[in-house]
C-alpha positions, 0 to 999 in steps of 0.5 A, spaced: 045 763 894 048 760 887 050 764 882 044 761 877 039 764 882 042 771 883 043 771 875 035 770 875 034 775 880 038 780 877 035 779 870 029 784 870 034 789 872 039 787 866 033 787 861 031 794 863 038 797 863 038 793 856 032 796 853 032 803 856 039 804 855 043 799 851 039 798 845 037 805 844 044 807 844 046 802 839 040 804 835 043 811 835 050 809 833 047 805 827 043 811 825 049 816 825 052 812 819 046 813 815 042 818 811 035 818 814 029 822 814 021 822 815 018 817 810 025 815 807 029 808 809 035 809 812 041 808 807 048 807 809 053 812 808 059 811 812 062 817 816 059 822 812 055 825 817 060 826 822 065 829 816 059 834 815 057 835 822 065 837 824 065 841 817 059 845 818 061 852 821 054 852 825 056 846 829 063 849 830 060 855 833 055 852 837 061 847 840 065 853 841 059 857 845 057 850 849 065 850 851 065 857 853 058 857 857 060 850 860 067 853 863 064 859 865 058 856 868 061 851 872 067 855 875 063 860 877 058 856 880 063 852 884 066 859 887 060 862 889 057 855 891 064 854 896 063 861 898 056 860 900 057 853 903 063 856 908 058 862 909 052 858 912 057 853 916 060 859 919 054 860 923 049 865 919 043 868 923 036 866 920 040 860 916 034 856 915 030 862 912 036 863 908 037 856 906 030 856 903 031 862 899 038 859 896 035 853 894 028 856 891 031 857 884 032 849 884 024 848 885 023 853 879 021 850 872 026 852 867 020 855 863 018 859 868 025 862 870 026 864 863 019 868 862 021 871 869 028 873 866 026 875 859 021 880 863 027 882 868 032 883 862 027 886 857 031 891 853 025 896 853 022 895 860 025 890 864 026 892 871 034 890 871 035 893 865 032 900 867 036 899 874 043 898 870 041 904 865 040 908 872 047 907 874 050 908 867 051 901 865 049 898 858 043 893 859 044 886 856 041 887 849 040 879 848 035 880 843 040 883 838 047 882 841 050 875 841 055 876 847 049 879 851 045 873 849 050 868 851 051 872 858 044 872 860 044 865 858 050 863 863 047 868 868 040 864 868 044 857 868 048 859 874 042 862 878 038 855 876 043 850 878 047 854 883 043 850 889 045 843 886 053 845 887 052 849 894 048 843 897 053 838 895 059 843 898 055 845 904 054 838 906 061 836 905 063 842 909 058 840 915 061 833 915 068 836 917 070 834 924 070 841 928 075 838 932 080 839 927 079 847 927 079 847 934 086 844 934 088 849 929 086 855 933 090 852 939 096 851 934 095 859 932 093 858 925 089 863 922 082 862 918 086 863 911 091 857 913 085 853 916 081 853 910 087 852 905 090 846 910 084 843 913 077 845 909 080 845 902 083 838 902 077 835 905 072 839 900 076 837 894 073 830 893 066 833 893 068 839 889 070 834 884 064 830 884 060 837 883 064 839 878 063 833 874 056 832 874 055 840 872 060 839 866 055 833 864 049 837 865 051 844 863 054 841 856 047 838 855 044 845 856 038 846 851 032 849 855 035 856 857 038 857 850 032 855 846 027 859 850 031 865 851 034 866 844 032 860 840 040 860 838 039 867 835 040 872 832 043 869 826 044 862 830 050 866 833 048 863 840 046 856 838 049 851 843 050 843 841 044 841 844 040 846 840 044 844 833 042 837 834 034 839 835 034 843 829 038 838 825 033 832 827 026 836 828 027 842 823 031 839 817 029 832 819 036 830 818 036 824 823 043 821 821 046 828 822 043 829 829 045 822 831 052 823 829 052 830 833 049 826 839 055 822 839 060 828 838 057 831 844 058 824 848 065 824 846 067 831 847 063 831 854 067 825 856 074 829 854 072 835 858 070 830 864 076 825 864 080 830 868 075 830 873 074 822 873 082 821 873 083 826 879 077 822 883 080 815 881 087 818 883 084 820 890 080 814 891 086 810 890 091 814 895 085 813 900 085 806 899 093 805 900 093 810 906 
């Protein structure tokens, strides 16, 4: 097959990518350099939108909240998912039933999950709030306390997305040859030594992939915050996605919203660059070996 024929056969796919990704992205780039709103023609204003967004204290607070949530959510999910994967791979009883229970949150819609969590943690009649108070612990008054609001959003996001991290790590753990552990037992190694010298190195690529995807997804966190707190009280639990939504659809500042979107892309890439570098270095090392 000649290159010309191959190019023609690939043209529909290239056209689809161009129409669905490249052209909208370039339009948002252009929009970020303009002042634009409903019923107004876009006016070029250079970098003013970026300077206004970066200088806005609400944006800086939203960015800080987003980074905190991403770091907490992703790393808690990684530790919990790794522990669950090792537990399931160890020969847990009723594994099929428990596996269905662990994966169930991933099948729940975000709206239904938020409604359920709002009831469970209701400051007045929530069952979990009453249980915490019964054992002498304060309830999470997420409707008035910014710290409690961010905590409840983090817990909700972990509950919803933990199955994603777990299933990647569980599949990677099942792919580890059992002969390696048998040889380690013959050599007299302990379970901790087997984990550190066999399981952890072989699961590291899967852990990096899971963390990379979760960094990208968690940085776009929107539904959990908007449906639970709407960024309140006083915009103290806002994240960058909610800030972008308000700029675009409440204040009709499309240029500022477009600039916010590209700032999100850059910050997300910076956070993920470490994991991309580690993945690339691991792939190069494997290729040389």
